[in-house]
C-alpha positions as CSV (number, residue, x, y, z in Angstrom):
1,M,0.0,0.0,0.0
2,K,1.1,3.6,-0.6
3,D,2.4,5.4,2.5
4,R,-0.8,7.4,3.0
5,K,-2.9,6.0,5.8
6,I,-6.5,5.2,5.3
7,V,-8.5,7.6,7.3
8,N,-11.1,9.2,5.1
9,I,-13.8,6.7,4.1
10,G,-16.7,7.1,1.7
11,I,-19.6,4.7,2.0
12,T,-22.1,4.5,-0.9
13,G,-25.6,3.4,-0.2
14,T,-25.5,4.4,3.4
15,S,-29.3,4.7,3.8
16,G,-29.5,0.9,3.5
17,H,-29.3,-1.3,6.6
18,I,-25.7,-2.5,6.0
19,G,-24.6,1.1,5.3
20,T,-26.3,2.2,8.5
21,T,-24.7,-0.6,10.4
22,L,-21.2,0.3,9.2
23,A,-21.7,4.1,9.7
24,E,-22.7,3.3,13.3
25,G,-20.1,0.6,14.0
26,L,-16.8,1.3,12.2
27,P,-14.0,2.5,14.4
28,A,-14.2,6.2,15.5
29,N,-10.7,7.0,14.0
30,Y,-12.2,6.8,10.5
31,K,-13.7,10.0,9.1
32,L,-16.8,9.1,7.1
33,T,-18.5,10.6,4.1
34,L,-22.0,9.0,3.7
35,F,-23.5,8.8,0.2
36,Y,-27.2,8.3,-0.4
37,N,-29.6,8.6,-3.4
38,R,-33.4,8.7,-2.9
39,R,-33.8,7.5,0.6
40,E,-32.2,9.8,3.2
41,I,-29.8,8.8,5.9
42,N,-31.2,8.9,9.4
43,S,-30.9,12.2,11.1
44,D,-28.5,11.0,13.9
45,L,-25.9,9.8,11.4
46,A,-26.4,12.9,9.2
47,G,-25.7,15.0,12.2
48,R,-22.4,13.3,12.9
49,H,-20.9,12.8,9.4
50,K,-20.7,14.5,6.0
51,T,-23.5,13.4,3.7
52,V,-23.6,13.7,-0.1
53,Q,-26.6,12.9,-2.4
54,A,-25.6,11.2,-5.7
55,D,-27.0,8.8,-8.2
56,F,-24.0,6.7,-9.0
57,S,-25.5,5.4,-12.3
58,K,-25.2,9.0,-13.6
59,A,-21.6,9.9,-14.4
60,E,-22.2,13.6,-14.1
61,Q,-23.3,13.2,-10.5
62,V,-20.3,11.2,-9.5
63,Q,-17.6,13.7,-10.7
64,G,-15.6,15.1,-7.8
65,V,-17.5,13.3,-5.0
66,F,-14.5,11.2,-3.9
67,E,-12.1,14.1,-3.6
68,G,-9.9,13.6,-0.5
69,L,-11.1,10.1,0.2
70,D,-8.6,7.3,1.0
71,A,-11.0,4.4,0.5
72,V,-14.5,3.8,-0.7
73,I,-16.9,1.1,0.6
74,H,-19.3,0.5,-2.4
75,L,-22.6,-0.8,-1.2
76,A,-25.0,1.1,-3.4
77,A,-27.0,-1.3,-5.7
78,D,-30.3,-2.9,-6.3
79,P,-30.0,-5.6,-3.6
80,L,-33.0,-7.7,-4.7
81,T,-32.1,-11.2,-5.9
82,E,-35.1,-11.1,-8.2
83,A,-34.2,-7.6,-9.7
84,G,-34.7,-7.3,-13.4
85,W,-32.0,-6.6,-16.0
86,E,-32.7,-2.9,-16.5
87,S,-32.4,-2.1,-12.8
88,V,-29.3,-4.3,-12.4
89,L,-27.7,-2.7,-15.5
90,H,-28.0,0.9,-14.2
91,K,-27.8,0.5,-10.4
92,N,-25.3,-2.3,-10.2
93,I,-23.2,-2.4,-13.3
94,I,-23.0,1.2,-14.7
95,A,-22.9,2.6,-11.2
96,T,-20.0,0.3,-10.2
97,Y,-18.1,1.4,-13.4
98,N,-18.6,5.0,-12.4
99,V,-17.4,4.4,-8.9
100,F,-14.2,2.8,-10.2
101,E,-13.5,5.6,-12.7
102,E,-14.1,8.4,-10.1
103,A,-11.9,6.5,-7.6
104,V,-9.0,6.4,-10.1
105,R,-9.5,10.1,-10.9
106,A,-9.6,11.1,-7.2
107,G,-6.6,9.0,-6.2
108,V,-8.5,6.6,-3.9
109,L,-6.2,3.9,-2.4
110,K,-8.8,1.1,-1.8
111,I,-12.2,-0.1,-2.8
112,V,-14.1,-2.4,-0.5
113,F,-16.9,-4.0,-2.6
114,A,-20.1,-5.4,-1.2
115,S,-20.4,-8.6,-3.2
116,T,-22.7,-11.5,-2.4
117,N,-23.1,-15.2,-1.7
118,H,-25.3,-15.2,-4.9
119,T,-22.1,-15.2,-7.0
120,Q,-21.9,-18.9,-6.0
121,H,-25.3,-19.8,-4.6
122,D,-26.2,-22.2,-7.4
123,H,-23.5,-24.6,-6.2
124,A,-25.9,-25.4,-3.3
125,G,-29.2,-23.6,-4.2
126,K,-32.5,-24.8,-5.5
127,T,-33.9,-21.3,-5.7
128,P,-32.3,-18.0,-4.7
129,M,-33.6,-18.3,-1.2
130,T,-33.5,-22.0,-0.4
131,I,-30.6,-24.5,-0.2
132,D,-30.1,-28.2,-1.0
133,R,-30.1,-30.0,2.4
134,F,-27.9,-32.7,0.9
135,F,-25.2,-30.5,-0.5
136,I,-22.8,-30.2,2.5
137,P,-22.8,-34.0,3.3
138,T,-22.1,-34.9,-0.3
139,M,-20.0,-32.0,-1.6
140,G,-18.4,-30.2,1.4
141,G,-18.4,-26.4,1.7
142,V,-18.2,-23.9,-1.2
143,K,-14.7,-22.4,-1.4
144,L,-13.6,-19.1,-2.9
145,S,-11.6,-21.1,-5.5
146,D,-14.8,-22.8,-6.7
147,P,-16.1,-21.5,-10.0
148,P,-18.8,-18.8,-10.1
149,A,-22.4,-20.1,-10.0
150,P,-24.6,-17.0,-10.1
151,D,-28.3,-17.6,-9.5
152,S,-29.6,-14.2,-10.7
153,Y,-28.9,-11.1,-12.6
154,Y,-28.0,-9.7,-9.2
155,G,-25.3,-12.4,-8.7
156,I,-24.0,-11.7,-12.2
157,S,-23.7,-8.0,-11.5
158,K,-21.6,-8.7,-8.4
159,L,-19.3,-10.9,-10.5
160,F,-18.9,-8.0,-12.8
161,G,-17.8,-5.8,-9.9
162,E,-15.3,-8.4,-8.8
163,N,-13.8,-8.6,-12.3
164,M,-13.7,-4.8,-12.5
165,G,-11.8,-4.9,-9.2
166,W,-9.2,-7.3,-10.6
167,Y,-8.8,-5.2,-13.7
168,Y,-8.5,-1.9,-11.8
169,S,-6.1,-3.3,-9.2
170,R,-3.8,-4.5,-11.9
171,R,-4.1,-1.5,-14.3
172,C,-4.6,1.4,-11.9
173,G,-3.0,0.2,-8.6
174,I,-6.2,0.4,-6.5
175,Q,-6.4,-2.2,-3.7
176,F,-9.6,-4.1,-4.0
177,I,-11.3,-6.3,-1.4
178,S,-14.6,-8.1,-2.3
179,L,-16.8,-9.4,0.5
180,R,-19.2,-12.1,-0.5
181,I,-21.9,-11.2,2.0
182,G,-24.4,-13.7,3.4
183,S,-27.9,-12.7,4.7
184,T,-28.3,-9.6,6.9
185,F,-31.3,-8.5,8.8
186,P,-32.3,-5.0,10.1
187,Q,-33.5,-6.8,13.2
188,D,-30.2,-8.7,13.5
189,D,-32.2,-11.9,14.0
190,P,-32.4,-14.8,11.5
191,S,-35.1,-16.5,13.4
192,I,-37.7,-14.2,11.7
193,W,-37.5,-16.9,9.0
194,K,-38.2,-19.7,11.4
195,D,-40.7,-22.4,10.1
196,T,-40.5,-21.0,6.6
197,E,-38.8,-22.3,3.4
198,R,-36.1,-19.8,4.0
199,E,-35.1,-21.1,7.5
200,D,-32.3,-23.3,6.2
201,H,-30.9,-20.4,4.2
202,A,-30.9,-18.1,7.2
203,R,-29.2,-20.7,9.4
204,A,-26.5,-21.3,6.7
205,I,-25.5,-17.8,5.7
206,F,-26.6,-15.4,8.5
207,L,-24.2,-12.4,9.0
208,S,-24.7,-10.5,12.3
209,K,-24.2,-6.8,12.5
210,R,-21.2,-7.3,14.8
211,D,-19.6,-9.6,12.4
212,C,-20.5,-7.4,9.4
213,V,-18.7,-4.4,11.0
214,E,-15.7,-6.6,11.8
215,A,-15.5,-7.9,8.2
216,F,-15.5,-4.5,6.7
217,A,-13.0,-3.2,9.3
218,R,-10.6,-6.0,8.4
219,A,-11.1,-5.2,4.7
220,L,-10.1,-1.6,5.3
221,A,-7.1,-2.6,7.4
222,V,-5.6,-5.5,5.3
223,N,-2.7,-4.7,3.0
224,T,-3.2,-6.6,-0.2
225,D,-3.8,-5.8,-3.9
226,F,-6.8,-8.0,-4.5
227,L,-8.8,-10.3,-2.3
228,L,-12.1,-12.2,-2.3
229,A,-13.5,-13.2,1.1
230,Y,-16.7,-14.3,2.7
231,A,-18.6,-12.1,5.1
232,I,-20.7,-14.7,6.9
233,S,-21.0,-15.5,10.6
234,N,-19.6,-18.6,12.3
235,N,-22.8,-20.6,11.7
236,D,-22.9,-24.3,12.5
237,R,-24.7,-25.0,9.3
238,R,-22.8,-22.6,7.0
239,W,-22.0,-24.0,3.5
240,F,-19.2,-21.5,2.7
241,D,-15.7,-22.5,3.8
242,L,-14.2,-19.7,5.9
243,T,-10.7,-21.1,6.0
244,E,-9.1,-18.9,3.4
245,T,-11.1,-15.8,4.6
246,K,-9.7,-16.3,8.1
247,E,-6.1,-16.7,6.8
248,K,-6.0,-13.9,4.3
249,L,-8.5,-11.3,5.7
250,G,-8.0,-12.1,9.4
251,F,-11.8,-12.2,9.9
252,Y,-12.9,-14.6,12.6
253,P,-16.7,-14.2,13.0
254,K,-18.1,-14.5,16.5
255,D,-21.8,-15.1,16.1
256,N,-23.8,-18.2,15.2
257,A,-27.2,-18.3,13.7
258,E,-28.1,-21.3,15.8
259,D,-28.0,-19.1,18.9
260,Y,-31.1,-17.3,17.6
261,F,-33.4,-20.3,17.1
């Protein structure tokens, strides 16, 4: 990494629940700039941090917004697994390209990218929100080295972002960390899916707020050019293998979905 320390952090999509969790939980030594589009940031966070409204799918609204930032956490996207192509194209693909281009222009050192388990979900999935109960006993956990298996346009768009990260890390010298996030809940409680077809899914890939903050904090701190990692809690029934994530990111999740059921 260049000698400049990472202090000034921009977070796109801060009005979402992951963005809010990070803005509330990241270490106080970071100076945050919170980006939002249509939905405003809650007043408490807006009172404590700089806020900027921008639609990242529109290049003219992105120009200059990363000036002075050392790192960008890019969360802004259509987060729905069932999102249609037009929405994914503008909010997830064009917007991500604009983020990378402005990061290069502004001299940003690092991009931490909110990717998803849906880049590999079809290795073990029946539908985007259920899992094959027989996958783990017969196949073992999904590893970062396993081929992509997107289950949706949303998953495809996140693979696009990861490939952009590879390209820009090699061509432009920006460090890139991609976190393949599990399932998060505003209530921080996966048991809201108890006795539904989504219960297995929740038990497998739950990510608590505490572990979420820790994963992103480790991503901001780790010194590497390019890294894929899982952001999933230490669930007994998880079907993603955390071995490489622990070794390379230094992320050791503390929470377990089973404790909520």
